[in-house]
SETIBA-160959 format. One record per residue (C-alpha): residue in three letters; x, y, z. Coordinates in steps of 0.001 Angstrom, whole numbers, padded with zeros to 6 digits, always signed. Layout:
BEGIN
alaXYZ;...
//
This chain:
BEGIN
unk+000000+000000+000000;unk+001354+003425-000873;unk+001853+005496+002213;unk+000613+009107+002048;unk+003294+011616+002951;unk+003125+014858+004834;unk+005587+017681+004768;unk+007132+018451+008146;unk+006181+021475+010172;unk+007301+023070+013383;unk+006353+021770+016744;unk+005158+025199+017804;unk+001441+024729+017134;unk-000522+024667+020418;unk-002025+021392+021495;unk-005845+021383+021433;unk-008210+019155+023340;unk-009605+016445+021038;unk-013218+016949+020018;unk-013390+014253+017350;unk-012653+010578+017546;unk-009259+009534+016227;unk-010754+007754+013245;unk-012681+010891+012290;unk-009562+012999+012646;unk-007628+010575+010490;unk-010235+010793+007702;unk-010254+014583+007937;unk-006486+014582+007818;unk-006431+012569+004591;unk-008979+014900+002977;unk-007023+017973+003964;unk-003769+016405+002804;unk-005220+015735-000637;unk-006514+019298-000858;unk-003171+020780+000113;unk-001308+018617-002371;unk-003439+020009-005197;unk-003239+023571-003943;unk+000323+023802-002851;unk+002077+021799-005563;unk+005806+021725-005283;unk+006038+023786-002084;unk+006345+022064+001269;unk+004578+023407+004294;unk+006224+025819+006625;unk+005514+026513+010288;unk+004985+030273+009890;unk+004136+031861+006585;unk+005857+035094+007523;unk+009267+033673+008358;unk+011191+032046+005536;unk+014625+032322+004113;unk+016091+031782+000670;unk+019678+031094-000176;unk+020964+032274-003537;unk+023533+029739-004676;unk+023911+030920-008230;unk+021006+029969-010429;unk+018046+029108-008224;unk+016668+029710-004745;unk+015925+027065-002166;unk+012904+027642+000063;unk+013415+026352+003591;unk+011950+027083+007039;unk+013596+029849+009018;unk+014047+030246+012758;unk+013495+033669+014253;unk+016626+035403+015425;unk+016858+038676+017317;unk+019906+039518+015221;unk+018066+039321+011933;unk+015458+041723+010680;unk+012560+041358+008301;unk+011443+044173+006094;unk+007861+045326+005963;unk+007744+044665+002257;unk+008307+040976+002833;unk+011975+041067+001866;unk+014306+038594+003530;unk+018062+038354+003765;unk+019957+036054+001431;unk+023196+034514+002685;unk+025459+033836-000232;unk+029145+033726-001077;unk+031334+035445+001479;unk+028322+036300+003633;unk+027156+039195+001415;unk+023468+040047+001726;unk+020970+040795-000994;unk+017187+041290-000972;unk+014534+039085-002477;unk+010757+039009-002274;unk+008430+036049-002304;unk+004805+035223-001666;unk+002924+032148-000479;unk-000696+031109-000923;unk-002085+032259+002440;unk-005138+030024+002312;unk-003037+026945+001582;unk-000656+027753+004433;unk-003538+028110+006895;unk-004940+024772+005755;unk-001508+023215+006220;unk-001431+024502+009792;unk-004798+022879+010540;unk-003613+019622+009027;unk-000384+019665+010988;unk-002241+020342+014251;unk-004524+017357+013660;unk-001487+015356+012654;unk+000263+016093+015940;unk-002892+015334+017967;unk-003267+011891+016419;unk+000433+011157+016816;unk+000476+012264+020443;unk-002483+010041+021268;unk-000600+006879+020372;unk+002496+005598+022128;unk+003079+002197+020542;unk+005233+002616+017451;unk+004063-000641+015897;unk+000400+000348+016234;unk+000571+003674+014419;unk-000965+004096+010954;unk+001835+004211+008402;unk+000432+007433+006955;unk+001391+009125+010221;unk+004806+007565+010466;unk+006831+010754+010098;unk+005889+011833+013609;unk+007507+008683+014990;unk+010957+009747+013877;unk+010365+013024+015707;unk+009395+011038+018808;unk+012485+008855+018517;unk+014656+011904+017857;unk+013187+013656+020883;unk+013942+010652+023088;unk+017535+010441+021848;unk+018104+014190+022122;unk+016337+014703+025459;unk+018272+011806+026980;unk+021547+013281+025788;unk+020422+016715+026995;unk+019724+015321+030461;unk+022622+012911+030949;unk+025428+013804+028540;unk+025098+017483+027644;unk+028380+018838+026282;unk+029998+015418+026118;unk+030658+013967+022684;unk+028228+011077+023005;unk+026009+009349+025557;unk+026093+006125+027556;unk+022317+005602+027760;unk+022366+002806+030343;unk+024963+004338+032629;unk+023288+007702+031923;unk+026481+009679+031572;unk+028678+011168+028875;unk+030834+009090+026542;unk+033688+009738+024130;unk+036128+007872+021921;unk+039643+008570+020681;unk+038392+010077+017414;unk+037369+013167+019391;unk+040438+013316+021603;unk+040120+013931+025313;unk+037932+017038+025148;unk+034207+017610+025451;unk+033376+019011+022028;unk+029635+018274+022054;unk+029809+016036+018984;unk+026198+014914+019368;unk+025003+018522+019486;unk+026788+019479+016277;unk+025909+016227+014505;unk+022204+016472+015379;unk+021588+020131+014544;unk+020348+019788+010980;unk+018182+016783+011833;unk+016499+018838+014546;unk+015982+021687+012088;unk+014603+019517+009301;unk+012218+017801+011732;unk+010955+021160+012972;unk+012308+020663+016514;unk+013216+024310+016739;unk+013470+024704+020505;unk+015961+021857+020637;unk+017848+023445+017748;unk+018079+026727+019635;unk+019417+024926+022715;unk+022141+023385+020572;unk+022946+026703+018943;unk+023282+028376+022351;unk+025701+025690+023565;unk+027813+026006+020433;unk+027895+029784+020678;unk+028948+029768+024329;unk+030977+026575+024768;unk+032381+025113+021554;unk+036113+025794+021645;unk+038611+024295+019203;unk+041675+025754+020919;unk+041975+022720+023164;unk+044900+020342+023547;unk+043165+017399+021882;unk+044239+014999+019156;unk+041280+014366+016838;unk+040513+012440+013669;unk+040711+014821+010714;unk+038156+012744+008832;unk+035655+012437+011675;unk+035679+016070+012738;unk+035430+017131+009109;unk+032328+015095+008281;unk+030630+015528+011669;unk+031680+019001+012824;unk+032497+020996+009690;unk+029763+019228+007718;unk+027268+019635+010564;unk+028095+023292+011174;unk+027959+024182+007472;unk+024601+022448+007087;unk+023233+024258+010132;unk+024444+027540+008672;unk+022882+026962+005276;unk+019573+025879+006812;unk+019252+028584+009458;unk+021471+031413+008268;unk+022970+031779+011747;unk+026495+033179+011347;unk+027833+031436+014445;unk+027809+028109+012610;unk+029879+029409+009715;unk+032287+031088+012139;unk+032825+027873+014110;unk+033243+025802+010931;unk+035984+028126+009683;unk+037703+028157+013087;unk+037863+024369+013085;unk+038975+024170+009451;unk+041961+026398+010231;unk+042912+023940+012967;unk+042854+021042+010492;unk+045093+022618+007838;unk+048385+021659+009590;unk+047457+018004+009018;unk+048294+018564+005332;unk+051920+019456+006144;unk+053339+016178+004855;unk+055904+015507+002086;unk+053117+014555-000312;unk+050265+016790+000855;unk+048261+013705+001816;unk+047020+014633+005312;unk+047713+012798+008524;unk+044817+010875+010008;unk+045010+012798+013286;unk+046026+016286+014298;unk+046386+018045+017618;unk+044035+021032+017560;unk+046378+023126+019720;unk+049868+022219+018496;unk+049052+021269+014888;unk+051175+018115+015162;unk+049845+015259+013038;unk+050327+011517+012903;unk+048711+008376+011520;unk+047022+005437+013178;unk+049584+002896+014333;unk+047645-000014+012834;unk+047303+001451+009331;unk+049737-000392+007061;unk+053136+000931+008156;unk+052018+004460+008942;unk+049784+004965+005921;unk+046920+007401+005527;unk+043525+005878+004725;unk+041748+006372+001397;unk+038285+006952+002904;unk+039742+009550+005280;unk+041900+011752+003059;unk+039438+011187+000196;unk+036433+012462+002152;unk+037218+016151+002524;unk+036228+017580-000840;unk+032612+018613-000256;unk+033223+020484+002965;unk+036468+022117+001834;unk+034966+023384-001425;unk+032160+025004+000566;unk+034700+026558+002928;unk+036433+028224-000007;unk+033073+029266-001441;unk+031984+030911+001815;unk+035292+032476+002874;unk+037080+033237-000372;unk+040166+031460+001007;unk+041597+029270-001793;unk+043596+027054+000597;unk+040779+024615+001277;unk+039973+024017-002379;unk+043654+023733-003287;unk+044318+021124-000582;unk+041645+018725-001808;unk+042391+019278-005482;unk+046042+018467-004821;unk+044944+015100-003396;unk+042902+014389-006509;unk+045730+015303-008865;unk+048217+013160-006950;unk+045923+010121-007085;unk+045345+010646-010808;unk+049073+010228-011473;unk+049450+006977-009539;unk+049280+003470-010923;unk+046283+001523-009680;unk+046485-002275-009515;unk+043684-003658-011702;unk+042250-000146-011821;unk+041482-000355-008100;unk+042390+002154-005397;unk+044141+000490-002432;unk+042934+001641+000972;unk+046369+002742+002212;unk+048743+005443+000976;unk+051950+006480+002724;unk+051977+010288+003126;unk+055781+010381+003314;unk+056653+008313+000240;unk+053514+008693-001848;unk+053354+004924-002355;unk+050487+002548-001810;unk+050513+000444+001315;unk+048857-002966+001558;unk+046880-003783-001579;unk+043499-003982+000082;unk+040487-002460-001710;unk+037073-002086-000105;unk+033827-000248-000783;unk+033086-000695+002912;unk+035294+000537+005760;unk+038573+002241+004776;unk+037431+002957+001207;unk+033698+003715+001098;unk+033253+007499+001157;unk+036164+008163-001215;unk+033988+006881-004063;unk+030919+008610-002658;unk+032673+011990-002671;unk+033839+011633-006271;unk+030224+011332-007355;unk+028991+014011-004994;unk+031715+016446-006020;unk+030223+016264-009511;unk+026666+016675-008241;unk+027572+019510-005876;unk+029243+021406-008721;unk+025959+021404-010658;unk+027521+018633-012744;unk+030342+020855-014010;unk+033176+018922-012299;unk+033455+016367-015078;unk+036891+015277-013871;unk+035307+013977-010657;unk+032580+012192-012627;unk+035093+010502-014928;unk+037189+009382-011961;unk+034093+007953-010302;unk+032984+006109-013430;unk+036412+004550-013928;unk+036593+003465-010282;unk+033124+001902-010339;unk+033932+000038-013559;unk+036941-001586-011845;unk+034882-002341-008737;unk+032231-004058-010835;unk+034847-006122-012600;unk+036739-007289-009525;unk+034602-006888-006391;unk+030912-007308-007245;unk+029636-010865-007468;unk+026386-012814-007215;unk+026083-015567-004608;unk+024792-019073-005289;unk+021490-017954-003810;unk+021255-015014-006194;unk+022312-012197-003849;unk+024505-009473-005321;unk+027275-008435-002938;unk+030429-006324-002862;unk+033452-008252-001633;unk+036884-007004-000579;unk+040039-007320-002683;unk+043098-008387-000691;unk+046398-008951-002492;unk+044765-010361-005602;unk+042139-012419-003774;unk+038431-011641-003364;unk+037129-012078+000153;unk+033423-012920-000082;unk+032417-010728+002828;unk+030406-007522+002853;unk+030240-004974+005661;unk+027269-002966+006842;unk+029216+000140+005844;unk+029272-001081+002222;unk+025473-001107+002134;unk+025524+002630+001430;unk+026676+001724-002099;unk+023170+000758-003197;unk+022123+004372-002761;unk+025334+005603-004370;unk+024782+003509-007491;unk+021229+004838-007779;unk+022341+008428-007216;unk+025000+008084-009894;unk+022804+006290-012433;unk+021830+009478-014242;unk+024920+010583-016117;unk+026442+007120-016387;unk+028485+006432-019524;unk+027216+004266-022364;unk+023543+004679-021408;unk+023986+002464-018337;unk+021612+004394-016073;unk+019177+001485-015939;unk+021981-000920-015140;unk+023183+001088-012140;unk+019684+001668-010825;unk+019160-002100-010962;unk+022518-002670-009270;unk+021455-000328-006504;unk+018230-002281-006086;unk+020132-005566-005877;unk+022475-004224-003188;unk+019462-002893-001257;unk+017868-006358-001443;unk+021034-008066-000210;unk+021395-005693+002719;unk+017720-006155+003604;unk+018339-009894+003660;unk+021203-009351+006121;unk+018631-007762+008430;unk+015843-010229+007753;unk+018028-013279+008516;unk+018728-012173+012095;unk+016613-012711+015196;unk+016316-008993+015947;unk+015749-007964+012298;unk+018757-005667+012607;unk+021822-006058+010424;unk+025217-007342+011602;unk+028432-005387+011162;unk+029612-007793+008430;unk+028245-010875+006689;unk+029666-013700+004570;unk+028820-015403+001297;unk+030625-018723+001468;unk+030498-022191+003038;unk+026771-022364+002395;unk+026095-019178+004388;unk+024728-016088+002710;unk+024190-012625+004216;unk+024922-014014+007691;unk+027647-013049+010168;unk+029973-015850+011243;unk+032385-014333+013732;unk+031088-013150+017089;unk+032843-009806+016664;unk+030813-009158+013492;unk+027350-009789+014961;unk+026821-006404+016564;unk+024629-003492+015474;unk+025671-000013+016588;unk+022714+002035+015257;unk+024297+002311+011816;unk+022452+004179+009019;unk+023800+002770+005730;unk+020997+000323+004937;unk+018272+002879+005656;unk+020258+005417+003633;unk+020062+003134+000609;unk+016340+002566+001192;unk+015841+006329+001053;unk+017761+006832-002179;unk+016028+003868-003790;unk+012637+005213-002694;unk+013400+008641-004165;unk+014362+007170-007524;unk+011777+004379-007843;unk+008924+005051-005362;unk+008734+001316-004891;unk+006756+000944-001609;unk+008915-001958-000455;unk+011656+000488+000546;unk+009327+002267+002939;unk+008146-001086+004221;unk+011730-002195+004847;unk+012521+001101+006550;unk+009461+000721+008737;unk+010558-002783+009745;unk+014031-001548+010657;unk+012576+001301+012697;unk+010335-001076+014618;unk+013342-003251+015429;unk+015427-000280+016554;unk+012632+000999+018758;unk+012010-002444+020235;unk+015553-003651+020860;unk+017737-000523+021030;unk+015551+001910+022950;unk+016303+002161+026667;unk+015160+004626+029294;unk+018262+006775+028810;unk+018287+006895+024999;unk+019205+004342+022324;unk+021971+001757+022549;unk+023663-000582+020122;unk+023372-004336+020687;unk+026182-006882+020710;unk+024492-009826+018978;unk+021642-009462+016489;unk+021218-013246+016412;unk+020379-013463+020125;unk+016820-013123+021393;unk+018226-011619+024608;unk+020960-009286+023391;unk+023234-007288+025618;unk+023742-003567+025035;unk+026983-001814+024153;unk+025792+001265+026087;unk+026662+003834+023426;unk+024304+006231+021680;unk+026355+007140+018626;unk+026174+010723+017399;unk+025565+009427+013872;unk+022313+007841+015038;unk+020866+011345+015393;unk+022725+012754+012388;unk+022017+009950+009923;unk+019809+007041+010950;unk+016866+009076+012219;unk+017246+011703+009486;unk+017147+009092+006720;unk+014088+007473+008280;unk+012353+010851+008436;unk+013208+011653+004821;unk+012172+008164+003672;unk+008604+008929+004740;unk+008587+012595+003719;unk+007769+014298+000455;unk+010416+014394-002262;unk+010103+018181-002066;unk+011839+018116+001311;unk+015571+018510+000606;unk+015308+017819-003167;unk+018345+016344-004884;unk+018366+019184-007404;unk+019314+021573-004612;unk+021069+019562-001899;unk+023834+016961-001695;unk+024310+015038+001549;unk+027782+014502+002891;unk+028778+011099+004226;unk+027412+012020+007682;unk+024032+012973+006112;unk+024645+016709+006457;unk+023004+018504+003503;unk+025111+021013+001580;unk+023667+023093-001255;unk+024476+022488-004883;unk+026746+025326-005972;unk+025124+026767-009085;unk+028232+028767-009819;unk+027552+029658-013439;unk+030425+031855-014522;unk+031776+032206-010974;unk+035193+030650-010411;unk+036219+029456-006953;unk+039378+031143-005657;unk+042356+029007-006586;unk+040477+027017-009228;unk+040322+026916-012979;unk+037062+027904-014704;unk+034642+024987-014758;unk+034248+023137-018022;unk+031088+021245-018898;
//
């Protein structure tokens, strides 16, 4: 059954005492939804028809909700401020069908009443499912707010803060930064303001902490830039630039390939001790492009763009065994480390960012597209296989041998193949959309073949086992988003209802087995009917998993692909419709 969708609105509408039975409200809601769809067309509904903001990114405007700020004014004529390159302001006018907006408000109020009257996730009508992600997000956020505020992450059973070595030894509020845009998109504006206030008053990058360049780039810089573009609040751009300046010393290597870690205070960098004789990791140094291009766009400083383009040019000159990119590269010698290629951990987002660099450039960065196409061709030839049971999977290439194992992280590739289908060489768009569907099916099977209906960290395709974890240390689920991410992309491109059904099943399992009184926790064995918890609420659960679920059941007009590209942490960055504009330090774009 196709599930009707509703555009999100703010949570600021007052709660009214019910005067109709729930069934009557549900019928009225459907009628109003149909009316609004006809009236409103391509616009999605906004919480207040007098407060909106557009962002001029070159060729077209993007209409998004706007949070009131005492620092920002609105003109009596209806003009609003545009935040564009370098922070310069311009004026634009717009109008909205007042009658349609009022009807949307009535619908949203009924929508919230029906949602608030039900507490059992599994019992809710699927047409009202979007509110459940808000409920889950509220539980995750409120628990962190109560027990772990300011810490990087949360231990939901111990009900205290948590951190890992990727964030160093400082309290940088990773969950706050990572969750901001999800809160905004879901209309949880009060929570967003709380996060903004903490960032404004407490987020300090001048600390003596050794952090992962990759992780703080995708979570912090990506999260802050997305929050800036969505809300227009300058503090987010300011903090993103402050952090980016702290990361630049990591590029001070003989090759320009950055260290994996850098001390935010001293600027001293180093690599992980376990990474192939001191090598840098492909998915880490290859997952900087989107954020760094936007930093140059916003600041006018060419250094960010030049750093990531240098990486691309260096890789283009290197020999690649069988056309594949090994996961390890020594930043001192410029030579490959161990010949291990993966579309899962260690390699994954390198390929993702090649495609998204092209999309984010309004499809003008043809060099990135060509590099992506060549890489995917080699991956298809050497890594992608079909099991005896008919499941398509992506293995790992190790020293000339294919390991028939696929990680949960590699499940993002189904969405990537679908996203890159349009523009594929040799009219292969249909082929890559089908490949994406096959990967989505395989990853769904990895969930469906467990007791908890949650996917393991990795699963095998040999010895008669298919899409099943074998080792105990691969049976855990840590609230990862990649499978739901692929469901969302496949839904957007096909509108096949099975993707929403699969997403709904995964959400039910998460709510049933991962929800605890103090938030959400990963589980250590998805094949056990009585799993133990790992007691970590990952920041990416709020940044990615819940956001993708929300978008899966929302209108395609919310964060359309024509205007937004999501980084690998699910932080949306606008497509740069640059036209004749040239980024500082770059050559003019060629189509």
